[in-house]
Structure formats: C-alpha cells, structure tokens
C-alpha positions as CSV (number, residue, x, y, z in Angstrom):
1,X,100.9,95.6,133.8
2,X,97.7,94.2,132.4
3,X,97.0,90.7,133.6
4,X,94.3,88.1,132.9
5,X,92.5,87.2,129.7
6,X,91.7,89.3,126.7
7,X,87.9,88.9,127.1
8,X,85.3,91.3,125.7
9,X,84.5,92.9,129.1
10,X,88.2,93.4,130.0
11,X,88.4,96.9,131.6
12,X,91.5,98.6,130.5
13,X,92.1,95.9,127.9
14,X,88.6,96.6,126.6
15,X,89.4,100.2,126.3
16,X,92.7,99.5,124.6
17,X,91.0,97.2,122.1
18,X,87.9,99.4,121.5
19,X,86.4,99.3,118.0
20,X,88.4,102.3,116.8
21,X,91.6,101.1,118.2
22,X,91.0,97.6,116.8
23,X,90.6,99.1,113.4
24,X,93.8,101.1,113.7
25,X,95.7,98.1,114.9
26,X,94.4,96.0,112.1
27,X,95.3,98.5,109.5
28,X,98.8,98.9,110.9
29,X,99.4,95.2,111.1
30,X,98.0,94.6,107.6
31,X,100.6,97.1,106.2
32,X,103.5,95.5,108.0
33,X,105.6,92.7,106.7
34,X,108.0,90.4,108.3
35,X,107.9,89.3,111.9
36,X,105.0,91.5,113.0
37,X,102.7,90.3,110.2
38,X,103.7,86.7,110.8
39,X,103.1,87.0,114.5
40,X,99.6,88.3,113.8
41,X,98.9,85.5,111.4
42,X,100.3,82.9,113.8
43,X,98.1,84.1,116.6
44,X,95.1,84.0,114.3
45,X,95.3,80.3,113.9
46,X,95.6,79.5,117.6
47,X,92.6,78.0,119.4
48,X,90.4,80.0,121.7
49,X,92.3,79.0,124.8
50,X,95.1,81.3,123.7
51,X,92.8,84.2,122.6
52,X,89.1,83.7,123.3
53,X,86.6,84.0,120.4
54,X,84.8,86.9,122.0
55,X,88.0,88.9,122.4
56,X,88.5,92.1,120.4
57,X,92.0,91.0,119.9
58,X,90.7,87.8,118.1
59,X,88.8,90.0,115.7
60,X,91.9,92.0,115.0
61,X,94.2,89.1,114.2
62,X,91.5,87.3,112.2
63,X,91.2,90.4,110.0
64,X,95.0,90.7,109.7
65,X,95.1,87.1,108.4
66,X,92.4,87.9,105.8
67,X,93.4,91.4,104.8
68,X,97.2,91.6,104.9
69,X,98.6,93.5,101.9
70,X,100.4,91.3,99.4
71,X,104.0,91.9,98.3
72,X,103.9,93.5,94.8
73,X,104.7,91.0,92.1
74,X,107.8,92.8,90.9
75,X,109.2,92.9,94.4
76,X,108.5,89.2,94.8
77,X,110.3,88.3,91.6
78,X,113.3,90.5,92.7
79,X,113.5,88.7,96.1
80,X,113.2,85.3,94.4
81,X,115.9,86.1,91.8
82,X,118.2,87.6,94.5
83,X,117.8,84.5,96.8
84,X,117.5,81.7,94.2
85,X,119.4,83.0,91.2
86,X,118.4,84.0,87.7
87,X,117.0,80.6,86.8
88,X,114.6,80.4,89.8
89,X,111.6,79.7,87.5
90,X,113.1,76.6,86.0
C-alpha cells in the first residue's frame, strides 16, 4: 500500500501521477459522470491539508473541475422531464 502524502517528490506516487498519467487520469475523469466526477469535483475544493498544492493529484482534480464535459442539452431536458414531469419549466 502507498502511504504518506501526495507530494510532488513522492516516489511511487510521483511515478503514478507523472505528467502523462495525470493527463490520462484527467481526461478519463472529465468524461465520467455521476459519483466519480462528483468525487473529483469535491476533492478539488478541499484545502491544501487534504491534497497539497504542489501535488500532481491537485493539478488533476483542479483540471477535472474546470474541464468536465457537460451533459448534452437534450439529455438534460429528458432527465428533468422524467424526474419532474412534463411541466418542469413552469
């Protein structure tokens, strides 16, 4: 198991969160929806005691918060109609 903090000089953690792996993780999380995306967004608003500013993980989750793909408008309207009924706009 990996223990300690997610600092920039973090040995195996640094290798796991290399620039290339950080980009791949960011792209994967940005395309996800639901709990995985929300977890990334939640982590991105935590203070630096949870995930230090110099951490590659911090850079990933900050990008996820900024770059997450939006739900297409027609899908959004379908979800709203299905959950709130035909008159959801009124």
